[in-house]
MARBA-155516 format. One line per 5 residues: number of its first residue (from 1); for each residue x, y, z of C-alpha. Coordinates in steps of 0.001 Angstrom, whole numbers, plus 524288, in hexadecimal, padded with zeros to 5 digits. Layout:
! residues N
NUM) X Y Z; ... .
END
This chain:
! residues 334
1) 82E27 7C477 85594; 82024 7C484 850B0; 81BC9 7BF1A 843A0; 81A14 7CAFD 83ACC; 815F8 7C359 82EAF .
6) 80997 7C741 827A8; 80268 7C4EC 81AF0; 7FEF1 7CF8E 8113C; 7F848 7CD24 80426; 7FB51 7BECC 805A6 .
11) 809D0 7C1EB 806F6; 810F2 7BCA6 812DB; 81867 7C7FE 8190D; 8227D 7C753 823E8; 81CF0 7D387 82A4F .
16) 8119E 7DD1A 829E0; 818B2 7E968 82557; 818DE 7EC84 816CB; 82000 7F7B5 81038; 81582 7FE40 80814 .
21) 81727 8056E 7FB3E; 8203C 81117 7FBB7; 82DAB 81629 7F7F2; 83493 80BCD 80019; 82E20 800A4 7F8BC .
26) 831CD 80627 7EB81; 84061 802FB 7EC2E; 84751 7F60F 7EDAC; 85104 7FB1C 7F7C9; 8465F 7FFAB 80124 .
31) 83E0D 7F3B2 7FE3D; 84947 7EB4E 8030D; 84AA4 7F3C1 80F32; 83C1D 7F257 811E8; 83D18 7E39D 810DA .
36) 84927 7E32D 81987; 84231 7EB6A 823C4; 836A7 7E213 82476; 82C85 7E605 81A59; 823BC 7DA3F 81824 .
41) 82031 7DEEF 80A71; 821A8 7EB23 8021E; 81805 7F294 7F9B5; 81E98 7F8EE 7EE10; 81AE3 806BB 7E994 .
46) 80E94 80782 7E17F; 80EA3 806A9 7D2D7; 805E9 81209 7CEB1; 7FF66 8100A 7C193; 7FEAB 81E84 7BE40 .
51) 80D5B 81FF7 7C058; 81009 81488 7B74C; 8072F 81A24 7ACC4; 80D0D 827B4 7AE64; 81AE4 82290 7AD25 .
56) 8173E 81B04 7A0EC; 81186 82721 79A68; 81D47 82F65 79E41; 826F8 8255D 7990D; 81F56 823FF 78C60 .
61) 81F58 832C0 78AA7; 82E13 83312 78CDF; 8306D 828E2 78262; 82767 82FD7 778D0; 82CD5 83D75 77B1E .
66) 8310C 84333 76E19; 82DB3 836E6 7668A; 82511 83EB9 75D27; 82FCB 848A7 75A33; 83C18 845DD 7523E .
71) 838E5 83782 7519B; 8452A 834F1 7497F; 84D6E 838CE 75546; 84785 82EB0 75E52; 85113 82422 75A21 .
76) 85C6B 82C63 75EF3; 8574A 82D65 76CD8; 85C8A 823C6 776E7; 8539D 81938 77C17; 84D27 81CF4 788E2 .
81) 8512E 81401 79413; 8476F 80A35 79908; 83EF7 810B8 7A350; 8382C 80993 7AE50; 82A39 80DA6 7ABF1 .
86) 81CA8 80913 7AF67; 81BDA 7FF4E 7BA7E; 829B3 7FA35 7B843; 82F68 80095 7C477; 824FC 7FAE6 7CD57 .
91) 825DA 7ED85 7C72F; 83498 7ED6D 7C87A; 8339A 7F16F 7D6C6; 82A30 7E637 7D969; 83331 7DC6C 7D2DA .
96) 83F70 7E17C 7D999; 838DC 7E226 7E6DA; 83437 7D421 7E56C; 841EE 7CFCD 7E1CF; 84828 7D72F 7ED2C .
101) 83E9E 7D527 7F865; 839D0 7C930 7FFA0; 82D7B 7CFE6 80493; 8210A 7D1BA 7FC86; 820DC 7DCE5 7F2C4 .
106) 813AA 7E373 7F0DE; 8119F 7EBF5 7E4E5; 808A4 7F7CD 7E55F; 80059 7FCCC 7DA3F; 7F803 808E2 7D81A .
111) 7F0A0 808EB 7CB46; 7E760 81236 7C484; 7E0F7 80930 7BA9B; 7DC22 7FB41 7BB88; 7E552 7F75E 7B095 .
116) 7F0C4 7FD97 7B790; 7EDC2 7F6FF 7C47E; 7ED10 7E9B5 7BDDB; 7F8E7 7EB6E 7B503; 8022B 7F047 7BF7A .
121) 7FD1A 7E6C6 7C9AF; 80083 7DBB4 7C080; 80E01 7E137 7BDC0; 8111F 7E301 7CC32; 80CD3 7D513 7CEF3 .
126) 8152B 7CFF3 7C3C9; 820D0 7D79A 7C906; 8203D 7CF4C 7D54F; 81860 7D6EE 7DF5C; 81387 7CE51 7EA76 .
131) 80727 7D665 7EBD9; 800E4 7E286 7E64B; 7FBCE 7EE50 7EDC2; 7F196 7F61B 7E65C; 7F3AF 80428 7EA76 .
136) 7E5D5 80938 7E87B; 7E842 817C8 7E97A; 7DD1C 81F92 7E3BB; 7D572 82BE2 7E65E; 7C739 82AFE 7E23D .
141) 7C635 83906 7DD84; 7BCF7 836B4 7D218; 7AF15 83B45 7D4F2; 7A9C5 82F27 7CE34; 7B10A 825C7 7D744 .
146) 7A88C 81FC5 7E1C0; 7AD37 8186C 7EDB7; 7A769 80BFF 7E831; 7ADE7 80D85 7DADF; 7BB3E 810A6 7E09E .
151) 7BAEE 804C0 7E980; 7B5BF 7FBC2 7DED4; 7C094 80018 7D59D; 7CAC9 7FCB3 7DFDA; 7C49C 7EF73 7E275 .
156) 7C422 7EC80 7D3D9; 7D24C 7F0B3 7D255; 7D6F2 7E7FC 7DD6A; 7CF76 7DC75 7D7E4; 7D572 7DE99 7CA6C .
161) 7E367 7DF78 7CF85; 7E212 7D458 7D946; 7DCC7 7CBC0 7CE6A; 7E789 7CF9A 7C4E7; 7F37A 7CCF7 7CD77 .
166) 7F791 7C0ED 7D4FD; 7FD96 7C7FF 7E098; 7F685 7CD37 7ECB5; 7F036 7DA99 7EB58; 7EECB 7E493 7F647 .
171) 7E748 7F14F 7F53A; 7EC54 7FDD5 7FB5C; 7E0A8 80691 7FE38; 7DD6F 813CB 803BC; 7D3A2 81445 80F06 .
176) 7CA91 81D76 807B1; 7BF6F 81463 80434; 7B137 814EB 80870; 7B102 80729 80E12; 7BED5 80242 80F55 .
181) 7BB41 7F508 81527; 7B23D 7F206 809CF; 7BCB3 7F5C5 7FFF2; 7C6D6 7ED78 80706; 7BDC7 7E1C2 8067B .
186) 7BB18 7E3C3 7F7FF; 7C98F 7E50A 7F4EC; 7CC73 7D846 7FBC2; 7C1A5 7D1FE 7F3C1; 7C7B3 7D7B4 7E76C .
191) 7D479 7D0AA 7EA12; 7DC71 7D9BB 7F2AF; 7E4D7 7D1BD 7FBF3; 7E829 7DD8A 8043D; 7E4CB 7EBA1 80768 .
196) 7EE9E 7F638 80AB8; 7E906 80068 8140E; 7EB49 80B28 80FEA; 7F038 812BC 80444; 7F451 82056 80886 .
201) 7EFA7 82B1B 7FF75; 7FA49 83541 7FD85; 7F1F2 8417A 7FDAB; 7F608 84CE9 7F4FB; 7F871 85A60 7FA7B .
206) 7F733 867D3 7F433; 80398 86F9E 7F1D6; 7FF2F 87DAE 7F3D6; 80BB6 88350 7EE10; 80B6A 87B81 7E17B .
211) 7FC95 87AB1 7E15B; 7FD9A 86C5A 7DE7B; 7F90E 85F7F 7E43A; 804FB 85990 7EAAE; 8076C 84B43 7EE02 .
216) 80ADF 84893 7FC2C; 810BF 83D28 80370; 80FF1 83B96 81214; 81471 82F39 818C1; 80AB3 82881 82197 .
221) 80AC7 829A2 83066; 806B1 81FCB 83AD6; 7F996 826E3 83B9D; 7F68A 821EC 82DE9; 7F5F4 8142A 8336F .
226) 7E879 815FE 83961; 7E039 815B5 82D0F; 7E5E1 8091E 82746; 7E645 80349 834F1; 7D7C5 8056B 8368C .
231) 7D407 7FF5D 82992; 7DD66 7F40C 82B47; 7D6AE 7F0FF 83829; 7C940 7F1F6 831DE; 7CC8A 7E948 82630 .
236) 7D3F1 7DE8A 82D68; 7CA7A 7D353 82EFE; 7C0CA 7D8C8 82523; 7C878 7D5A9 818E7; 7D220 7CAC6 81689 .
241) 7DC87 7D130 80E17; 7E987 7D650 81306; 7EA24 7E3BB 81953; 7F5CD 7ECD1 81881; 7F5F6 7F909 820EF .
246) 7FCD8 8045E 81A4D; 7FEB2 81203 81FCD; 80451 816BB 82CAB; 80CCC 80AE0 82FB6; 81897 8116A 835EF .
251) 81C0D 80A15 84269; 81B5D 7FC48 847FA; 80E9F 7FEEF 84F1A; 80876 80321 8423F; 80B90 7F5A1 83CE6 .
256) 805BC 7EF75 8491E; 7F944 7F780 84786; 7F839 7F3D4 8392E; 7F934 7E552 83C0E; 7F074 7E557 84803 .
261) 7E5F8 7EC68 84020; 7E6AE 7E1BE 835EA; 7F0F4 7E52E 82BBF; 7F8B8 7DA31 8259C; 803A1 7E3D3 822A7 .
266) 8070B 7F1D1 8261D; 80C9C 7F9D2 81AEF; 815FE 8050E 81CDB; 81C2A 80F48 81418; 81D13 81C6B 81B02 .
271) 82409 81729 82720; 82DF8 81031 81E9C; 83061 81C9E 816E1; 8325D 8242E 82389; 83AFD 81A46 82A6D .
276) 8406C 811C6 81F96; 83DEA 80380 81C05; 84486 7FEDC 8286F; 83913 80457 83041; 83263 7F789 82CFE .
281) 83AF3 7F103 8373E; 83578 7FA30 84180; 8278B 7F72A 83D6F; 82980 7E872 83DD0; 83175 7E845 84A57 .
286) 8272B 7F088 85133; 81C42 7E7BD 84C46; 82357 7DB9B 850FE; 825EA 7E1C9 85E47; 817A1 7E5A6 85FD8 .
291) 812F8 7D7FC 85C68; 81C47 7D215 8664F; 81889 7DB9A 8711D; 80A08 7D8F8 86EF4; 80BF0 7CA44 86DB7 .
296) 807F1 7C899 85F99; 80EFB 7BD98 858B8; 80C9B 7C276 84AF9; 80761 7CD2E 8424F; 7FC9D 7C3E1 83E4A .
301) 7F7F3 7C2E8 84C59; 7F766 7D1B7 84D65; 7F0FF 7D47C 84059; 7E346 7D9D4 8418B; 7E2D7 7D89D 8505E .
306) 7DCF1 7E645 850C5; 7D558 7E646 8441D; 7C76B 7EB07 844D0; 7C111 7DDBF 84607; 7CA1E 7D9BD 8513C .
311) 7CA65 7E5A6 85A1F; 7C12D 7E6F9 865AB; 7BAF6 7F34B 85FFA; 7B9DF 7F230 85116; 7B31F 7FF71 85068 .
316) 7C012 805B7 853F3; 7C401 803FD 845B9; 7B817 80B5F 84110; 7AF9A 81698 84617; 7B21A 8144B 8548B .
321) 7C038 8186E 8530A; 7BBF8 8255B 84D0C; 7B2ED 82834 8587C; 7BD63 8249C 86289; 7C77D 82D65 85C3B .
326) 7BE32 838F7 85C80; 7BB17 83691 86ADB; 7C97B 83566 86E1A; 7CC8B 84205 866C9; 7C1B5 84935 86E0D .
331) 7C77A 844FF 87B14; 7D588 84740 876DD; 7D3F7 854F2 87178; 7C955 85AF6 879DC .
END
């Protein structure tokens, strides 16, 4: 059996497959199943600042309802039961997961204000999270936003959070930046110990019957692997922080491709939702079998073997691949 151990964010992991944020990582029963099936670490569902603020306003309104009418009757009303509001649910999940699991527990955070990012990052760290994943999910729709200002704001945010907490910080990004390699380098300089490639934007649809904008959710497919695979291969060897490939990891060969391109870990959610937590065993067994058949002793030996700076034709990661695909398509479909 090959050595599957890897390092991510300075955390020693027994394998390279991590269960990323999703419904399965939001409950203790499925967290235990993920660990039993071989997950090397788990990323808990994101704490969204706007949800916390919205819940707080709603709860306050409930407590105040009718308080300005028939005030003398208020003493006759029963006390409302304690309600788990604000970040309490997320903090409790972090604490319970840490108490129940032997593998690292990574908290995820998506803020809207600098104060919110810093406050909740500190609370998640205090709750016992081994690391923090900053889920930077934003749409630069304001006409006054420039590419430079958007990227600088993210860099400043990462620096502020990484300085404020004493646990490793990873940044989960979308690929939609003007110069992704430059941003990656700046984020590492700001204190990010890892990058997660990539955050999938759940694009809204238009409901023509209700004439409304409707949220949609579609699980990833193996075809979604190609974009993060490309950028993982480009970044490996250019920056020193950890790299996590996220998106399109469905089968054992997807894990192999992630590692050989340069990922320290491959993250999966959609495949585990489709096939259950126990699918992790299939991923790890297939990875181990591939390593043995190709005479690799460890994941570390394989990592980055086909990153851009180690392949015979580095241009294949850039424009040359585009030209080759077009030539192939012309021949294939003439």
